[in-house]
N, C-alpha and C positions, 0 to 999 in steps of 0.2 A: 445603573438601571434601578428604578424604585422598587422596593421590596413588595409593595402592594401589586405592582405590575407582574412581578415574578409569581406571586401567589395566584393572581388571576389567571395567568397563563397555565399554571399547573392544574388549576381547577377545571379549566376548559379541556385539557388533555384527559384528566380523570374521567370526565363524562363521556369520552368518545373512544378510548382505547381500553382493551380488556385488562392489561397488566401494567400497573404503575404503583410503585411503592415510594414513600418518602421516609427517610430515616428519622429517628427520634428528635434529633437536633435541627432538622429541617435544612440540612446542608446539601443533600443530594436527592434527586428523584431518580429511580431506576425503572427502566422500561426494557422490553425485549428488543434486541438489536436487529434492525431490518437489513443489515449488511452482511452478517455472518449467519443469520437465521437463529442465533442463540441456541440454547439446549434443545435438541430434538427429542430427548427422553422426558424432560419435564416442561410442559407447556406453560407453567407458572414461573419458571426461572427468568430472571431479568438481569442482564450484565451490562447494559448501557446506562451510564450515569450522566445526569444533567446537573451541573453545578448551580446551586440556588442561592447560597448565602451571600447577600450583598455583592453580587458580581457587577463588574463594569458592563459586561454583556454576558449572555448565556452561552456556555460552551458545553459540549458533550464528548464523551469518550467511552468506548466499549472496552472493558477490562478483559474480554475474551479474545477479541480479534484485533484490538488496539486501533480500530478506526476512530477518527476524531473529527471535530469541526465546530463551527459556530452554528447555533440554532438558526435555521433559515426556513423559508416557506417550503423548499424542496424537502428538507429534513422532516418537517411536520407532515407533509403528504406521504413521505416514506413510512411514517408511523401509522398510516391509514387514518389520519385525522384531517378532516376537510372543513373544520369550523372556521367561519370567516374571521371571527375575533382572534382565534389562535394564529391564523395566517397573517393577520395585520400585525400582531405583536411580534411574530417571527421576522416579518419584513423590517420592522423598526429595529429589532435586535441586530439583524444582518447589516443594516446601515451603520449602526454604531461600531460594529466589529470592523467594517471596511475602512472607516475613518482612521482607526488605529493602525491597521496593518497595511493597507494599500500604499500609503506614502513610503513606508519602510521598505517594501519589497519591489516598488516600482510598478506594481499593478500588472505585471506580465511575466513572461518566461525569462529567467536569468540565463546568461551565457558566460560560463566560466572557463578559464584556461585549464587545459588538461595536460598532465605530465606525458612527455614523449620519451625523454632520456631518463632512465632509472639508474640509481646508484646500486651498490652491492646489496645493501640492506633492503631496498625496495624490491630488487629482483628476488631476494630470499622470500619476502612476503608473497610476491606473485607466484613463487614456486609452491607455496602452500596450496593455492587454487589448482595449479597444474598437477601436483601430486595427488590431490584428492579426487580429481576428475580423470586423471590419466591422459591429459592433453598437453599440447605445447602452445603457449600464447607468446608471440613476439612482443618484447617489452615496449617497442615503439607503437604497437597497435592496441595495447591493453586499454588505454584511456579512450582513444578515438573510436575503436571498433566495438568495445564492450562496456564502456563507462566504468572501468575498473580503476580505482585510485589507489595505487600501490604506495605512493609517496604522499601520505596525508599531510605531513609537515610542510612540504613544498607547496602543495595545493592550497593550504590555508594561507601561507605567507604571500604567494604570488597573486592570489585573488583578493588580498586584503580583507579576509573574513574576520569578523569580530564575534567569536562564539561566546555563548553564555557559560560554558563549562569552565571549571577551574583550570589554571595553566598546567598543574600537575596531571590532571585528568586528560587534557589534550595531548600532553607529551606521551602518556602511556598509550592512548589510542593510536597515536602516530607510530609509536615504537612497536606495538604488538598487534595492530589491526590492519586489515585491508578493506578499503571502502568500495561501495557500489553506489554510484550517483543516480538519483532519481531523474526521470525524463525531463522535468522542469528545472533541474539544477537547484532545487531548494532543500534537499535532504540527502544525507550520506548515511547509508546503512553500513556500519563498520563491523566486520566479522573478526572474531577472535582467532588468531593463528597459533596461539600458545596452549589453549585448553585450560587456562587459569582463571578465566572470567566466570562470574556467576551465571551470566547468560551468554549465549553464542553471539548475539548481535547487540550493538548499541546504536540507537537511532539518534543521529546528530542533526539538529535543525540548523541550517546554515544562516538563516535570517531570523532566528528566534522562534518561539513557539507560535507559529502562524497557522490559524485554523483553516486557511485557504490552501495550504501547501498540499501538493499532490505526491503521494508516496508511490506512484506507479513507476516501476523500473522496466526498461525496455532495451533491447539490442538496437543501437542506432543504425538505421538503414532507410533507404528511400522506399516510400510506398506510394503507389499510384492512386491518388485520391478519387479519380473518376472510375475506378474499377467497380463493376456492378456488385460483386460480392467479395469481401476480404476475409481471408482465413486468419483468425485470432488464436494463437497458441499461448495459453496462459498457465503459469505455474505459481506456486506460493512464493518462493524466494529467488533471489538472483542466481545463487549457485545451482538451483534446480533448472533455471532457464538456460544456463550454460550447458548443463548436462543434456538437456533435451535438444538444444540446437546443434550440439556437437555429435551426440551419439544416436539420437532417435530420428531427427529430421534434418540431416545436413543438406538434403536435396532441396529443401524449402528455403534455406538461408538466403539465397540470392534472389529469390522471386520477389517481384514488386507488388504482389497481391497478398503478402503474408506479413503479419505483425507478431513479433515475439515479445511478450510482456510478462512481468511478474508483479503480483499484487503487493509484495512487501509485507505479507502477513496473510491471515486467513480471510480477509474481507474482499472476496472475489466480486461481490455485488458492487461495491463502490469503485473497484478497479475497472470493472466492466463499464460503469457509467463514465469514468474518466476517459476511456477510449472513445466512447460515443461523443463526448463533448468535442473531440477533434474532428467530428464529421463522419465517422465510420459507423453507420447504423445497420447496414445489411451485413451481418457477420456470421461466418461459419466458425463457431466457438469450439475449441478443443482444449479441455482442461487436463493438466498433468498434476495430480493432487497428491499431497502427503497422506499417509495411511490413516491418520486420525480424522481426516475430513471425509466422512462416509457418504454413500449414495443418498441417504435421507436429506443431507444438506442440498445436494444438487436437484433433488426432486422439489425441495422447497424453493430454491432459486428459480427453477423453471416455472413454478406455480405463481411466484410473485412478480416475475419479470414479463411485462406485456410483450416484449419483442422476442422472448425465448419461448413463450407459452406454447406455440404451435410448431416449434422446431425440435429436431432431435439433437440432443447434446451428447458429445463424445467425452467420456471421462476415463482417464488412464491412470493406473496405479503401478507402482513397482512391487511385484509380488515377492521379491527377494529382500529388498531393503525398505527403509521408512520413506525415502523420497527419491529424487532424481539427481541430487548433487553427488554423484558417485561415478566410479569407473564403469566403462561399458559392460564388462563382464559381471558387474554387480547389479545390473538392471535386467529385469524380465518383465515385459509389459503384460498387464492384465487390463483388458478394455471392457467398458460397459457403455451401453447406450441408454440414456434417460429420456 
């Protein structure tokens, strides 16, 4: 992308949104994230960065909630910029990004083989999830029923995946981690089972750093698409999702008008959009949030989301612990209506 086009795009954004900073070297532009609401305490804080310096195409990433993607017309509109020139530039940028990534990923949903028979080491890693949640998951159903990948080495080999990580990194991830596969089979969120990693999760992109990848995680189940109103149960992480589905809402697990989904981070807004792209527009949304995602965020989400603006949103917290990825006795519901 020509640098003059990048500069022109930034100037058009500057004229139409309230908060935009460009660093001294002109490498990144920072704006407020429309997907996590950014800081609720400081209205001038901006955590979403757009890469500017000689890019093949413009990409963005929020360092607060880790949402990411290619600059597109939808992204520009989400920033509340409706300038025709900026939208045309974003459309051209999206076309360039698609030329690079769509041939690589096939332009649709991937379908990968999931492990059914687990060896002793894989069962030990699955045991980490069982012990943490106080539940029992049959090894043969971990992959098919919950998209849990306990044998990451087998999963990579059988599906012929060529990951960008170093071989020694892949070996460690396979040895010490347990994976949760995204609903489009493009990303593996790998959880540390040893307590020795710097971060609890490692995001592994199975087809490279694809800005079109969808990090929505869901419990695989049939949902009746023609249902007038679908219940959407949404948590932050996959472990929270298991805790809620097992401990809080086991009676909803088999119903065909219920979707259990996890955002894979704090970007509930983009995860909600991902559910809607599958055709589910009339949603009864019930959030099960981590303690640090306060009610001001959900008030912001309701204000910004045209389909939620006139709805009542149910927000649930665990008043004992930080989240819902725990044993039943460690969860006490605190509910709020926004």
